[in-house]
C-alpha positions as CSV (number, residue, x, y, z in Angstrom):
1,Y,30.4,85.1,51.0
2,F,28.8,87.6,48.6
3,Y,32.0,89.6,48.1
4,C,34.1,86.5,47.6
5,S,31.7,85.2,45.0
6,A,31.4,88.5,43.1
7,F,35.1,88.9,43.1
8,S,35.7,85.4,41.6
9,I,33.0,85.9,39.0
10,M,34.5,89.3,38.0
11,I,38.0,88.0,37.5
12,F,36.7,85.0,35.6
13,F,34.5,87.1,33.3
14,I,37.4,89.5,32.6
15,C,39.6,86.6,31.4
16,S,36.8,85.1,29.4
17,T,36.3,88.3,27.4
18,I,39.9,88.0,26.2
19,L,39.6,84.3,25.6
20,F,36.6,84.7,23.3
21,N,37.9,87.8,21.4
22,K,38.3,86.2,18.0
23,K,39.8,89.3,16.4
24,L,42.7,89.2,18.8
25,G,43.5,85.6,17.7
26,Q,42.9,86.1,14.0
27,D,44.7,89.5,13.4
28,N,47.9,88.8,15.3
29,D,50.2,85.8,15.8
30,I,51.0,87.0,19.3
31,G,47.3,87.2,20.0
32,E,47.0,83.4,19.2
33,K,49.6,82.7,21.8
34,V,47.8,84.9,24.3
35,L,44.5,83.1,23.8
36,E,46.3,79.7,24.1
37,V,48.0,80.7,27.3
38,L,44.7,82.0,28.8
39,Y,43.3,78.5,28.9
40,L,45.6,77.8,31.9
41,P,44.5,80.7,34.1
42,I,40.9,80.1,33.2
43,T,41.3,76.4,34.5
44,V,43.1,77.5,37.6
45,L,40.4,80.2,38.2
46,V,37.7,77.6,38.1
47,I,39.6,75.6,40.8
48,F,40.3,78.7,42.7
49,S,36.6,79.8,42.6
50,I,35.3,76.4,43.7
51,I,37.6,76.4,46.8
52,F,37.2,80.1,47.5
53,I,33.4,80.2,47.2
54,S,33.0,76.8,49.0
55,Y,35.1,78.1,51.9
56,A,33.2,81.4,52.1
57,H,29.9,79.5,51.9
58,S,30.9,77.0,54.6
59,S,31.9,79.9,56.9
60,F,28.6,81.6,56.2
61,I,26.6,78.4,57.0
62,K,28.7,77.7,60.1
63,S,28.0,81.2,61.4
64,R,24.2,80.4,61.0
65,Q,24.2,76.9,62.4
66,E,23.5,77.9,66.0
67,E,20.7,80.1,64.7
68,F,19.3,77.1,62.7
69,G,19.6,74.9,65.8
70,L,17.6,77.5,67.8
71,F,14.9,77.6,65.1
72,M,14.6,73.8,65.2
73,S,14.4,73.7,69.0
74,I,11.4,76.0,69.0
75,G,9.5,73.9,66.4
76,M,10.9,74.8,62.9
77,S,11.1,71.6,60.7
78,S,14.2,70.4,58.8
79,K,12.4,71.0,55.5
80,Q,11.8,74.7,56.5
81,I,15.5,75.1,57.4
82,L,16.6,73.5,54.1
83,K,14.2,75.8,52.2
84,L,15.6,78.8,54.1
85,I,19.2,77.8,53.1
86,V,18.2,77.4,49.4
87,I,16.4,80.8,49.3
88,E,19.3,82.7,51.1
89,N,22.0,81.1,48.9
90,G,20.0,81.5,45.8
91,L,19.5,85.2,46.3
92,I,23.2,85.6,47.2
93,A,24.2,83.6,44.0
94,I,22.0,85.7,41.8
95,A,23.2,89.0,43.3
96,S,26.9,88.0,43.2
97,M,26.6,86.9,39.5
98,I,25.0,90.1,38.5
99,T,27.5,92.2,40.5
100,G,30.5,90.2,39.2
101,I,29.4,90.3,35.5
102,V,28.6,94.0,35.6
103,T,31.9,95.0,37.3
104,G,33.7,92.5,35.1
105,A,32.3,94.2,32.0
106,V,33.4,97.6,33.3
107,F,37.0,96.5,34.1
108,S,37.4,94.1,31.1
109,R,37.9,97.0,28.7
110,L,40.8,98.3,30.9
111,F,42.3,94.9,31.1
112,F,42.0,94.5,27.3
113,L,43.7,97.8,26.6
114,M,46.5,96.8,29.0
115,V,47.1,93.5,27.2
116,L,47.2,95.4,23.8
117,K,49.7,97.9,25.2
118,V,52.0,95.1,26.6
119,L,51.9,93.3,23.3
120,N,52.3,96.6,21.3
121,V,49.3,95.7,19.1
122,K,46.9,98.2,17.6
123,G,43.8,98.2,15.5
124,I,41.9,95.5,17.4
125,E,38.5,96.4,18.7
126,F,37.2,95.5,22.2
127,Y,33.9,93.7,22.4
128,I,32.2,91.3,24.8
129,S,31.1,88.0,23.3
130,Y,27.9,86.3,24.4
131,K,30.0,83.2,24.9
132,S,31.8,84.9,27.8
133,L,28.5,85.6,29.5
134,L,27.3,82.0,28.9
135,L,30.5,80.4,30.1
136,T,30.6,82.6,33.3
137,L,26.9,81.8,34.1
138,T,27.3,78.1,33.4
139,V,30.5,77.6,35.4
140,F,29.3,79.6,38.5
141,T,25.8,78.1,38.4
142,I,27.4,74.7,38.7
143,V,29.8,76.0,41.4
144,F,26.9,77.4,43.5
145,L,24.8,74.3,43.0
146,M,27.6,72.2,44.3
147,V,28.2,74.2,47.4
148,I,24.5,74.6,48.1
149,L,23.9,70.8,47.7
150,T,26.8,70.1,50.0
151,S,25.4,72.4,52.7
152,L,21.9,70.9,52.3
153,I,23.3,67.3,52.8
154,T,25.3,68.5,55.9
155,A,22.3,70.4,57.4
156,Y,19.9,67.5,56.8
157,K,22.1,65.1,58.9
158,L,22.6,67.4,61.8
159,Q,20.3,67.5,64.9
160,P,19.3,70.7,66.9
161,L,21.8,69.9,69.7
162,Q,24.6,69.4,67.2
163,L,23.8,72.7,65.5
164,L,23.8,74.5,68.9
165,K,27.2,73.1,69.8
166,S,28.7,73.6,66.2
167,S,31.0,76.5,67.2
168,R,32.6,74.4,69.9
169,I,33.2,71.3,67.7
170,A,36.7,71.0,66.2
171,Q,37.0,70.1,62.5
172,R,38.8,66.9,61.7
173,N,40.4,65.7,58.5
174,K,38.5,62.8,56.8
175,V,41.9,61.4,55.8
176,S,44.7,61.9,58.4
177,K,48.0,60.4,57.1
178,P,51.1,62.4,57.7
179,V,52.9,60.5,54.9
180,L,50.5,62.3,52.4
181,A,52.2,65.6,53.3
182,L,55.5,64.2,52.1
183,I,53.8,62.9,48.9
184,G,52.3,66.4,48.4
185,I,55.7,68.1,48.8
186,A,57.2,65.6,46.3
187,M,54.5,66.4,43.8
188,M,55.2,70.1,44.1
189,V,59.0,69.6,43.8
190,F,58.5,67.5,40.7
191,S,56.1,69.8,38.9
192,I,58.0,73.0,39.8
193,G,61.3,71.4,38.8
194,A,59.9,70.3,35.5
195,L,58.6,73.7,34.8
196,C,61.9,75.4,35.8
197,A,63.9,73.0,33.7
198,S,61.7,73.7,30.7
199,F,62.0,77.5,31.1
200,A,65.8,77.3,31.6
201,S,66.3,75.2,28.5
202,K,64.0,77.5,26.5
203,A,62.2,74.5,25.2
204,V,58.7,74.9,23.9
205,M,56.3,73.2,26.3
206,D,52.8,72.4,24.9
207,S,49.7,73.8,26.8
208,E,48.5,70.3,27.9
209,T,51.8,69.5,29.6
210,F,51.9,73.0,31.2
211,L,48.4,72.6,32.5
212,L,49.0,69.1,33.8
213,L,52.1,70.1,35.7
214,T,50.3,73.1,37.2
215,L,47.4,70.9,38.4
216,I,49.9,68.4,39.9
217,C,51.5,71.3,41.8
218,L,48.2,72.6,43.1
219,A,47.1,69.1,44.1
220,G,50.4,68.6,46.0
221,L,50.0,71.9,47.6
222,Y,46.6,71.1,49.0
223,V,47.6,67.7,50.2
224,S,50.6,69.0,52.0
225,I,48.7,71.8,53.6
226,S,45.9,69.5,54.8
227,Q,48.3,67.0,56.3
228,F,51.0,69.4,57.5
229,G,49.7,69.5,61.1
230,G,49.7,65.7,61.3
231,L,53.2,65.5,59.9
232,L,54.4,68.1,62.4
233,L,52.9,66.1,65.3
234,K,54.5,62.8,64.1
235,L,57.9,64.4,63.7
236,S,57.8,66.2,67.0
237,K,56.8,63.0,68.9
238,K,60.1,61.5,68.0
239,S,61.6,63.7,70.6
240,K,59.5,63.4,73.7
241,K,61.3,66.3,75.5
242,F,60.7,68.6,72.6
243,Y,57.1,67.4,72.1
244,Y,55.9,67.9,75.7
245,R,57.8,71.2,76.0
246,N,56.0,72.6,72.9
247,L,52.8,70.6,73.2
248,T,50.4,73.6,73.2
249,L,52.1,75.2,70.2
250,I,52.2,72.1,68.1
251,T,48.6,71.1,68.8
252,G,47.6,74.7,68.1
253,I,49.3,74.7,64.7
254,D,47.6,71.3,63.9
255,Y,44.2,72.7,64.9
256,R,44.7,75.9,62.9
257,F,45.7,74.1,59.8
258,K,42.7,71.8,60.0
259,Q,40.4,74.8,60.5
260,T,41.9,77.0,57.8
261,K,43.4,74.7,55.3
262,K,41.1,75.9,52.5
263,I,41.9,79.6,53.1
264,I,45.6,78.8,53.3
265,F,45.4,77.0,50.0
266,T,43.5,79.8,48.4
267,I,46.0,82.4,49.6
268,A,48.8,80.2,48.2
269,I,47.1,80.1,44.8
270,M,46.7,83.8,44.8
């Protein structure tokens, strides 16, 4: 959880130092294009960080649920458990933000020099704007507050017996409609097809359209991954012989996709 958070913060801070380098945009026309293009990866990084950190956080909380259930069974109140969650996650959030910003400040200069070398641009000084620091702190404070609030709501509703049995309870999709997997695939095909057509024709696509198509592709990817197991079950049931022969394999794939859909989505984005 700590390493995932620090890594996301580091990458985000590195990109933001380039984004807020006004000299790069003012002194060179290519630099303006670089700054414009960076808005897309910054947006995707925010989405990536929310999913990546929330998955790492949920895994961290799940690993502690049986311990919380044991604490509650010996007399620890729900308020004390919630207080413990807030303190633990608050310390991890602070430590990961400090680590991520410090390492980002170290590697951002190397990244900046690589960008200048690729663009064959000289005479532009590297500096870290205070806006980069403020943006990083603001974005990840909101991200951490969101994941902590989610865990507090979940922990408040659970009872000691549920917490003790948490590792043996299978995760289920809140929405289970196999047709959504086909819709997700269609969204990906449409967005990737539009991007490829634009690149092939060498037409200039504005940043807003590029960002919109990328977000449609990511949304379709997540929907298709989350519903893939259900779609596989539905298709395999059309042939009873095939379904019963491979029942263990098919249900195992469905279970794994439900359990690890966030990490599969995160890997796909990477």
